[in-house]
N, C-alpha and C positions, 0 to 999 in steps of 0.2 A: 452592310452591316457589320459591326463587331465581331469582330474573334473573342471577345472575353462574355461568354452567356453568364450574363449574373448581370439580377437587378435588386437594388437595396430595399423593393418595396417586397420581394421574394424572400428574400433573405430573414427580415424581420415578422414576416407571417409564419412559417416556418416556426420560430423560436414564442410569438404571444402565445398567452391561451386562447382557444378555444373561443369567437367572438367578441372577445377585447377589443374595442376600437381605436388606433392611434392614429392622427393624424400628421406626418412628416413633411418638414418645408428644408431639402438640403440646397443653399446658396454655393456656388462655388463660384472662383473667380479667374479670369483668364491668368496663365503662370506669367509671372515679371521677373527681369533679370537683378538679383539681390546680391548681399554684399554673402560673399564665398564663408562658408561655416567657420573654416578649422582656418588660422590663423597659416601663411605660407611659410615653408621655411627659409632661411637664410639664401638668399641668392633666386631664391624662384616669386614668380608670380602666382594672382591670388586666381582661385577656381574658378571657370563660370557657372554660376550657380542659378537656377530660377526656380521660381517659387508659386504655390499658386494657392489660395485660402479656400476652406470647407467650412460651413456651416452647419450644423446640423439641430433644428427644434422640431422636440413632441409635445404635441397637446391633445387632450381628450376634452371629451363635450357630457359634463356632469351633470347630464339631463336623461329622461326617459327616449327620450325620442331616438331612432338608429338609424337616420337616414343623414346623418351629419348637418343636418340645419339648426340645429341648437347653440349659443354660443362656445366658443372654444377657448378654453385655460390651458396657459403651455406648463407641463410637467419640468419638461428637462430640457439641457442642450450643450452641444460639443463642438469648439472650434479643434480643427485640427488644420495645421502646416503641411503642404507637402514638399517636401525639396528636391531637385533632381541636378544633380554634374553627370560627365559624362558615365563615372563608372558604381555612381551610389543613389540608391533613393532613400529619402529620409523622412517618414510618417511621423512628425512631432504635436502631439496629442499637447494643444496652445493652455486651454481652458475646459472647466465642464462645471455642470453647477445643475441644480435640482433646484423647485422653487417652492415644496412641501404642500402641492397641493394634489398627488396620486391617489391620495384617499379619496378624492373625488371619484373615481371611477370604482365603481361601486365591487364591478366584477374581477378588479383587483386580487390574482392573489399573495398569499404572503412572502414567495421569492419575489428574487427582485424584478425587478419589470424594465427598472433602469440599465442593469447591468446587464441583461439581454438588448436593450438597445444600442449602449455602446461596444460591444460583442459585435453585437450584426452589421453596424458604421464601417468599424478600424475593417474586419472583413473583408467586406466591400473596399477601400481604400485599398488593403493591400493585394486583393485580386487585379485589381484595373489599373494599377500601376505597376505589375511586375514587367520587368522588359527583362528581355534575352542578354542572359551572359552578366546580370549588374545582382549587384548581392541588396537587399530591402530591407531597410531597419525600422521599427516601429519604436518610436522612442518618446518618453515623458520623464518627468517629476512630479512624485504624489508628496503637495505641500499642504497641509489642512488650513482650513481659514469658514470664516464665516459664510459667504457668497464671493464668488467670481462673477458672475452671468447679470446676477434679478435683480439689484437694487432693493434692500427692503426685505429681502424673502426672509431673511435670519427672526422677524417679527412673526413670520406666520410658525406658531406651536406644535404643528406636525411635521417640521422640517426637523429631519435626523440627522443632526452633521456628523460625519464620522470624527473620532481622534486619528494622530498621528500614524498610529499603528494599526486600529482600524482598515483606517487610507490605504495606507501600504497592502495591506492584503487584501484589501476589496478588486483594486486596478489588478496585482497577482492574479487573482481567481478572473476578473476580465479578459483576461487576456491571455489564458494557461489554453482553450477552447480552440484559438487560431495556432500556437506553437503546435497541438497536437495533431493537427491536419498534414503535417508536415515527419519525414523517417527523423530519427535521431542522429546526428551524428555519429559519426565511427570513433571507436576510442583508440588506444595509442598503439593497442598492439593489435586493430585488425587495418594496419597499412595497405594492406594485401589488399582491402576491396575497395579502394580507391576507384577502379575504375569501373565499379557499381553503381560509384555514389554520380559520380557525372551523368545519370539516366535518371536521378530524381532531387528534388527538392527538400533539404532539411533545415532546420530549425531547433536555436537554440536561445532560452532567455536568459539574460543576467540583470544583478540587480545587487545595488551598494545602499548601501543606509549609511552613511558617515555617523560614526561615534560605536557603530556597532560590530562586536567581531564578527567571525565566518559559523559560528557555533548560533549565537541571535539573530544573526539575518536567515539561519535558513527557519525560523520559527517562521517568519514570510509569507513563505515558499506556497505556493494551493498543496491542499490533501495529495492531490493525485501525485507527487515531488516523491511523496514517503516510498511509492512502490516503481520506481523509475530502476532501472539498472546503474548500478554503481559505477560501471566501466564505463557508460552511456547514460552522463546525466542532462536532464533537461533543462535543470535551473543552476545557474552555479553564480557564486557570489565573486563577481570578477566584472574588470571593465575590457570591452571585449575591442581592444585595442589591435590587433590584426586584422578584424573583420572589416573595422572606420578605415585605418591608416594605412597607408598605401606606403609610409618610411616611418616604420615603427620603431626606429632610433633617432627619429628626429625630436628638436625638443620639446620639452612639455607642451609648452604655449601651441603649439600644432598639433596638435595629438586629440584637442577637446573641443567637438563644436561646437560655439555660439550662438545658443539660440533666444529669441526675446525675453523676457523677463523672465530668466533662469538664473538660478541661486549662483550655477558655480559660472555663467557668463560675466556677474557683475566681480567675484574671484580672479576672473583671467582677467577684468578688464584692471583690479585693482594689481595686478603684478606687473601687469605691462609697463606700471610708473619706474620700475626698476629698470627699465633696457638701460641698456649702454647709447650715450647720446652717439648714434652714428657722425653728426659733424668733428666729432671731436676724438675719433676712434684711433687706437692705438693697435702696434700687433698684437698685444694680447686680449685686447678690445675686440678683436677682428674674429680671436678665436671663441671669445663667448659670446659671437652674436645671435640673438634670439636666446638667449640662456637669461634666467629670471636670476636674481641677485640670493633671493631667501628658499627658492623650493626651486630644487635640481632634478626634482625625480618623478616620474608621474605616480608612482606610490606616494609620494610626501606631498602632493597635492591632496589625492585624496582623503589624506592622515589633516592635513589642514583644513579639510572643509567640514571639518564635526568641529573645529574652533570657531566657523562663520554664525555670525549674530543668525540667522536663518534656518543654521541645521543647530542650533545650541537652545541654550535657556528651557529646556527641559523637553525641547519637538524635537523631532524627528520629520527628518528627510529622505524620500527614495528616492532613487536614478535606477529606473528601469527601460533596457531593450531586450527586444526583439529580434533578434538576425535570421532571414529566411537566407537560405544558399538557393539561389535557379540552376535549374537544370545545365550542366555543361561547365560548372565550376565543384573542383574539389572542395570539398568542405575544411576538409586542413588545411588551404593552399592562405595566406594572405590576402588581401583583397588584392586586384589587381590593376596595375598601374594605368593613365588613362591615356598611353599610346601604345601600351603592351598587354598584350590578351583577349582584347575584346574581338578582334580577329579570330581569336583560334576557337570559341566558343559558339562562336552568331551561327553555326550550324547545327547546334546540337540538337542530342534528340529534343522533343518537344516543345522547341520553343519557336515561336510564332512573332513577326512583325508587323504594327498596323503605320500604313505608312501617309494617308491622308488623313489622319486623327491626328499624327503627330507634327504636322504644320505647325509651323507659327503663321500667328496671326497679330490683328491690330486687334486695340479693342471698340472698333468703327463696327471692323466687319464681325465683329461677334453678335452684335446688337440684331444683324441681320438670321440668326440662330435660334432666334428667341429661347424656348430652355433648354437650346442642346440637347431635345434627346431623339433629332433624326434618325430613321434606320440607318441611314445610306450615309456610308461617312465620304460621300463624292458631294454632301453639302458643306461638307467642311469647308472656309472661305478657303482662296489660296491663298499662300504667302507671298509675301512683295519682297521687291529685288533685297531691300536692307533686312528685312529679315531671314534671306537666304541663304547671305552673305555674310550675316551676323551666325547665323547656324551653323553653318560651314567651317567659320572661324572657333568655336564653340565645341567639336566634336559632336556627339550627341547626347551633348548633358540639356538640351529640350526637349521635355516631353509631356502631351496633352493627352492623351486617351479617352475616346469617343464616350465609350461605357462610362468614366469617372465622371461627368460633369454632371453637377444637380439641378432641379428643379427649375431652376430661374440661373442663367450663367452671367453677372455681374461686370464688368470693370472692376480695376484692383481700385480707386476712387469711388466707382457707387459699392462695392463691398463691404467698402470703412467704412462708407456712411449709413450703411444697413446697422453694422453692427456698433457702433460708437450710438446711432437711437436708440438701439435695445438700453444698451449700457445708460439710458436716461432717462427710464422708463421707472415706474414704480412699480413693486409687489410686495408692500407690507402688508396685505390684507385679501380678503378674495376677492371683492367689490371692484377694486381699484383694479386687478392682477386681470380682472376678463379686459379692463379696459387698454390697459397697455399690448396683451396679444392681439387684439383686434390693430391695435394700432399697429404694432411691427409690421406684424402679416399687412396689414395696409400697405405699409410702408416699403416693403420689399415687391410686392405688385408693382406699385409703381415705378422701383427701378427696375424692374425686370418690363415692363409694358404690357402689363400681363393684366387682367380680371381676377383671374385668382390664382396663386403657384402654388403646390404645395400635392399632397398623395393621400388618400386615408388606406389604411392598413387591417385588415378585418384577420386575427386572428386565427390559424390552426390546427396551433398544438393540442389535442387532443389529453395528453398525457397531463399537461402541467395544471390544466382547467380539474382533471378529475382526480386531482393528488389534494388540488386546492379546495375543492367541495368535500371532502369526504370527512365525516363530522370527527370533529375534536376532540380523542379523551379526556379525561380529567380525572387520574390517574389521584388515588386518595394517600396522601404522602404525609412522612412523620417529620415534623419541620425543624428536627432537630439533628436530622440528618441528610439534610438538601446543602448538595453543595453550588454552590452558584456560579454560572459560569461566567468566565472574564470578558468582560465590559466593552470590548474590538471585536474578542469574536463573536459575541454576543447579535453586535450592531451590523454586523454585514451579514446578515438575514433579513436587515427591514428592508418594506419593501419602499419605502420613498427613505431615499440620501440623499444629504448633497456631500459630493465631493470636497469638502474643505470644513477646515474648521474647526474646535475645541466640540465634544461629544455635548448633548444638549440630556439633559436628567431625564430618563426615561418614565414612565408613569410606571410601579411595580405591582404587580397584582398580588394584592391582600393574602396573607396565610391564613388554613382554614384552621376554624377555633380547634385547641389540642385536644378538645372531645371528640371530635370529629375525624377526627387521624388517629383515635384509637391511643392516645395517651394518657396513663395517670396521672389527675392535677391531684395534689391535696387540698384541702378542705384550711381556709385561711384559719378557724378554730384548731387545727391541728397543730399549725407551724410551731413550733419550740424556739425561739430565739436563744441562741449561744451568752450566757452573762457574760456582763464585759469585766476581764481582770485588771 
């Protein structure tokens, strides 16, 4: 039995309103060796890195049938990549998108179901991927686009697409509940409490919006940040350099991770064209090995990011990191190196290891595990001699917790076949969305060699439903004194949000006639115009 007692379905049931039914499909891949996220410093080797893919789709049945026999239609999807090295775990949110069909769920409350699904899925991945003595980072960039995962969904009138500012705020609110589950890091005046921190996990969130100063960036923080202790802030306008990098004094190109389809990755690749040619290396160029010609520091890198096309032209892109320090790691210390430090914290209080579930396996062996949800860890396939040798060379870079695996566990090749199949479907209207949903679900089941893959989740959050079902009051207001909410703040509360793209015009409620609002209106025959001079 896994030592991590968490189930994705249980987490979702706790936050979904009572009796709201959502069918989820969690598809994951077997970990595979991948290119290192960080460029090595001069004279160093690439760091062994593994990556596993996770995709979650959420569907609803927009009929009166409560037994789940009706046709499903996808309302939301999110793809997450989990990278592991010997000293770091990074959960990178690759894509997230909605289809605009959440309105078909008549029981949906006004609050954001999609944000609750996102938070629950990321919470699940965080809890199941924490390793003893190893920092865990949730990383993402918020870039607004019309559609990411569901082609044609922008044609759905009910798809409310957040603009750039609203999207960054949405993601900050989605991650904040995860942050609040952990203790704040000690302030600079609390160094004497370091010994206490070794027994508890702590967390801090970091946000950079290129082109925005510190004051402007604070406006994106969730409302809870306003009540945080100023000496122990939970949200910072900074880059977590010391938490991500074992050598903070390395060249800037070695201090920023390179994720797929990431704006800063493209900038890093462009800057690498400035590196000196190693074949024509002189004594002078040897000193500047690994250094760009134009950008000399990490601060300058982030400053130049604001001039990139993806971060300019009136659009904002937010880079967000949630750093979780495990028990046994002093929060104020920089990240432990691969060779040093791990042995010092392996027996820290509150840490446990999974042996059988962390063994590397081949894609052929995974096929025998079905949906990967066996209760006994001994069912995990044994590692081959080649894999054992690779694991010995890579230290503890490989990690594959049993509890984190999806309803369908596919090889990396089959996983890509499933996601590419989804990107080839059509979600431009309700009828084709039903057909595309069925086609995708059937594709996943076929690749997993199962008749059906997924889980029906029934909401149990009674408080959420009672709030939604309360009769709405319609106050009579003076239309001359109404102050409109900012668009990006108001859009966050929408129940069906697409995580990308410019905001679509929202239908505005018609103001009540002036007479109903208690405003005296002059009759037309009593109005006397001023003579023209």
